[in-house]
C-alpha positions in Angstrom: -96.1 -182.2 -188.9 -96.0 -178.2 -187.9 -95.6 -177.5 -184.1 -98.8 -177.1 -182.1 -99.2 -173.7 -180.3 -99.7 -174.9 -176.4 -102.9 -172.4 -175.2 -102.7 -172.5 -171.1 -105.9 -171.9 -169.7 -105.5 -169.6 -166.1 -106.7 -170.0 -162.9 -106.3 -166.8 -160.6 -106.6 -167.1 -157.0 -107.5 -164.7 -154.2 -108.7 -166.2 -151.0 -109.2 -169.6 -152.0 -111.6 -168.4 -154.6 -111.8 -167.7 -158.3 -111.3 -163.6 -159.5 -111.2 -162.0 -162.2 -108.3 -159.6 -163.2 -107.9 -156.7 -165.1 -104.0 -156.0 -165.3 -103.1 -158.1 -162.8 -105.6 -155.9 -160.4 -108.4 -158.8 -159.4 -112.2 -158.4 -159.4 -114.3 -160.4 -156.9 -116.7 -160.8 -160.0 -116.4 -164.4 -160.1 -116.9 -166.7 -163.4 -119.8 -168.3 -164.7 -119.2 -171.5 -163.7 -118.7 -170.6 -160.0 -115.4 -169.4 -158.3 -113.8 -173.1 -157.0 -110.9 -173.4 -158.3 -110.6 -177.0 -158.6 -113.5 -176.6 -160.4 -112.0 -175.2 -162.6 -109.1 -177.2 -163.2 -111.5 -180.2 -164.0 -113.7 -178.7 -166.4 -109.8 -177.6 -167.9 -109.2 -180.9 -167.9 -112.7 -182.1 -169.6 -112.2 -179.2 -172.2 -108.6 -181.2 -173.7 -106.4 -178.6 -171.9 -102.6 -179.9 -171.9 -101.8 -177.8 -169.1 -102.9 -175.1 -166.8 -101.3 -171.6 -164.9 -102.6 -171.0 -161.6 -101.6 -167.2 -160.1 -102.0 -166.7 -156.6 -102.9 -163.3 -156.0 -102.3 -163.6 -152.0 -98.8 -164.8 -152.6 -97.8 -162.2 -154.8 -98.8 -159.4 -152.5 -99.3 -160.7 -149.2 -96.5 -163.9 -149.3 -99.3 -165.3 -147.6 -99.2 -169.3 -148.5 -103.1 -169.5 -147.9 -104.1 -170.8 -150.8 -101.4 -173.7 -151.1 -104.0 -175.9 -149.7 -106.6 -175.6 -152.8 -103.0 -175.5 -155.5 -102.9 -179.1 -153.7 -106.4 -180.2 -154.4 -105.6 -179.1 -158.1 -102.5 -180.8 -158.6 -104.0 -183.8 -157.2 -107.2 -184.1 -159.5 -106.3 -183.2 -162.9 -103.2 -185.6 -165.1 -101.9 -182.8 -166.3 -98.6 -180.1 -165.5 -99.9 -177.3 -163.2 -96.9 -174.0 -163.6 -97.7 -171.5 -160.4 -97.1 -168.6 -160.3 -97.2 -165.8 -157.1 -94.9 -164.6 -153.8 -91.9 -167.3 -154.4 -89.1 -165.2 -152.6 -86.8 -167.8 -151.4 -85.5 -171.3 -151.8 -88.0 -173.0 -149.3 -91.1 -171.3 -150.9 -89.4 -172.9 -153.7 -89.7 -176.2 -151.7 -93.0 -175.9 -150.2 -94.8 -174.9 -153.5 -92.9 -178.1 -155.3 -94.7 -179.9 -152.5 -97.7 -179.5 -153.8 -98.0 -180.8 -156.6 -96.9 -178.3 -159.4 -94.3 -179.1 -162.2 -92.8 -175.7 -162.8 -92.4 -172.2 -160.9 -92.8 -168.6 -162.7 -90.5 -166.1 -160.7 -90.0 -162.5 -161.1 -90.0 -160.3 -157.7 -87.3 -162.5 -156.6 -84.8 -162.6 -159.2 -84.4 -159.4 -159.3 -85.3 -158.1 -155.7 -82.4 -161.2 -154.4 -80.7 -162.9 -157.3 -78.2 -165.3 -155.0 -81.6 -166.4 -154.2 -83.0 -167.2 -157.0 -79.4 -168.9 -158.2 -79.6 -171.3 -156.1 -83.7 -172.3 -156.9 -83.0 -172.6 -160.1 -79.3 -174.7 -159.4 -81.9 -176.7 -157.6 -84.8 -177.2 -159.6 -83.5 -176.3 -163.0 -84.6 -174.1 -165.7 -87.4 -177.1 -167.0 -89.2 -176.3 -164.0 -87.6 -172.7 -163.0 -89.1 -169.5 -165.7 -88.9 -165.7 -165.5 -92.1 -164.0 -165.7 -92.0 -160.3 -167.3 -94.6 -157.8 -166.8 -94.1 -155.6 -168.7 -95.1 -151.4 -169.1 -93.0 -149.7 -171.9 -89.9 -150.4 -171.7 -90.1 -150.9 -167.3 -90.4 -154.4 -165.5 -93.1 -154.8 -162.0 -92.6 -156.7 -160.0 -94.9 -157.8 -156.3 -97.4 -158.5 -158.1 -96.9 -156.1 -160.8 -97.8 -153.0 -157.9 -93.7 -152.0 -157.7 -91.6 -150.1 -160.5 -88.0 -151.3 -160.9 -86.5 -148.8 -163.8 -85.2 -151.8 -165.4 -85.0 -152.5 -168.4 -86.7 -156.0 -170.3 -84.4 -156.3 -172.4 -81.3 -155.7 -170.7 -83.1 -158.2 -168.5 -83.7 -160.7 -170.2 -80.4 -161.0 -171.2 -79.0 -161.4 -168.1 -81.8 -163.6 -167.3 -80.6 -166.2 -170.5 -76.9 -166.1 -169.2 -77.7 -167.4 -165.7 -79.3 -170.7 -167.4 -82.9 -169.2 -167.9 -84.7 -171.1 -170.7 -88.0 -169.4 -171.0 -89.9 -166.6 -169.9 -93.6 -165.7 -169.7 -94.2 -162.5 -171.2 -96.9 -160.4 -170.5 -97.3 -156.2 -171.6 -99.9 -155.9 -168.3 -101.6 -153.0 -170.1 -103.1 -155.9 -172.5 -104.0 -158.2 -169.8 -107.3 -158.9 -169.2 -108.6 -155.8 -171.3 -109.4 -157.4 -174.3 -107.0 -155.3 -176.6 -105.3 -158.1 -178.4 -102.2 -159.5 -177.3 -99.0 -157.8 -177.6 -97.2 -160.2 -179.9 -94.3 -158.0 -181.2 -93.0 -157.7 -177.3 -92.8 -161.5 -176.9 -91.1 -161.8 -180.9 -88.7 -159.2 -179.9 -87.6 -161.2 -176.7 -87.5 -163.9 -178.6 -85.3 -163.4 -180.9 -82.9 -161.6 -178.5 -82.7 -164.3 -176.0 -83.3 -167.2 -177.5 -85.4 -168.5 -175.2 -88.7 -169.9 -175.3 -91.4 -167.6 -174.3 -95.0 -167.8 -172.7 -97.4 -165.1 -174.2 -99.8 -163.8 -171.6 -103.0 -161.1 -172.1 -104.8 -159.9 -174.5 -106.3 -163.0 -176.4 -110.0 -162.7 -177.7 -110.5 -165.0 -180.1 -109.0 -167.8 -182.0 -107.7 -165.4 -185.4 -104.9 -163.8 -182.5 -104.1 -167.4 -181.4 -103.1 -168.6 -185.7 -101.0 -165.5 -184.7 -99.3 -165.9 -182.0 -98.9 -169.4 -183.5 -97.5 -168.0 -186.4 -94.8 -167.2 -184.3 -93.9 -170.6 -183.2 -90.3 -170.5 -185.7 -89.0 -167.8 -183.3 -89.5 -169.4 -180.0 -93.2 -168.0 -179.2 -94.4 -171.7 -178.8 -97.6 -171.4 -176.0 -100.2 -168.7 -174.5 -102.1 -168.4 -171.3 -105.6 -167.4 -171.5 -108.3 -166.2 -169.2 -111.2 -163.5 -169.7 -111.7 -165.2 -173.3 -112.0 -169.0 -172.4 -114.0 -168.0 -169.1 -116.5 -166.0 -171.6 -116.8 -168.6 -174.1 -115.2 -166.5 -177.0 -114.0 -169.7 -179.3 -115.7 -171.8 -181.7 -117.7 -174.6 -179.9 -117.0 -173.1 -176.3 -119.7 -173.1 -175.3 -121.2 -175.8 -176.2 -118.7 -178.1 -174.6 -119.8 -175.7 -171.6 -123.6 -176.9 -171.9 -122.6 -180.4 -172.1 -120.3 -180.6 -169.2 -121.8 -178.2 -166.7 -123.2 -180.6 -164.3 -120.1 -183.3 -164.5 -118.6 -182.2 -161.9 -121.5 -181.1 -159.2 
């Protein structure tokens, strides 16, 4: 039986509320189903999501942990794994977010700015719980909530990370994130083939046909995709019907 692509809904949080994002920049317009991240997690679970990706913008930009209580509520409200990204810069940060119940932590800035600390985190939690986010602009990596250019080429860095024991990357071409321009699947395929690691595609997916395009990359190692805006805007068949039926479940 052919392996199926894992579709991971995204919940982007700022000040305890859901926000929309375009190229990683939060907008304060709330989603159609309200601004409560815990309720959104329950809806995604009701729609049969197998995993949720939570991005903490306050953590990424300010290293604030004000949203950790909300993230803990999400983890305790659904029976599916929750992946976290946003502002984990030390081993202590990793310890604190793991206590909320998240199953996996995506790291970006620490791996570039403080590799020694990153190796401590990777050694403690292992490659199944620690993954690397690659935020790519052209051929360059961005860090600190996509606000700082590094001058580091994504190819050389991804190979270096695999040598440390990393076995999964979340790959995002930030020019496609939240813009509805379509995913840069060639970027994900290139990194998969270059490193031999598993890849989670992030950013740009608009419809089911693009999901099928990514599904075709499973033999290359691209086995999952994070989808945000397209899911919230009901761009998939039957999704609107499910939403109407479920809109009052968690009131």
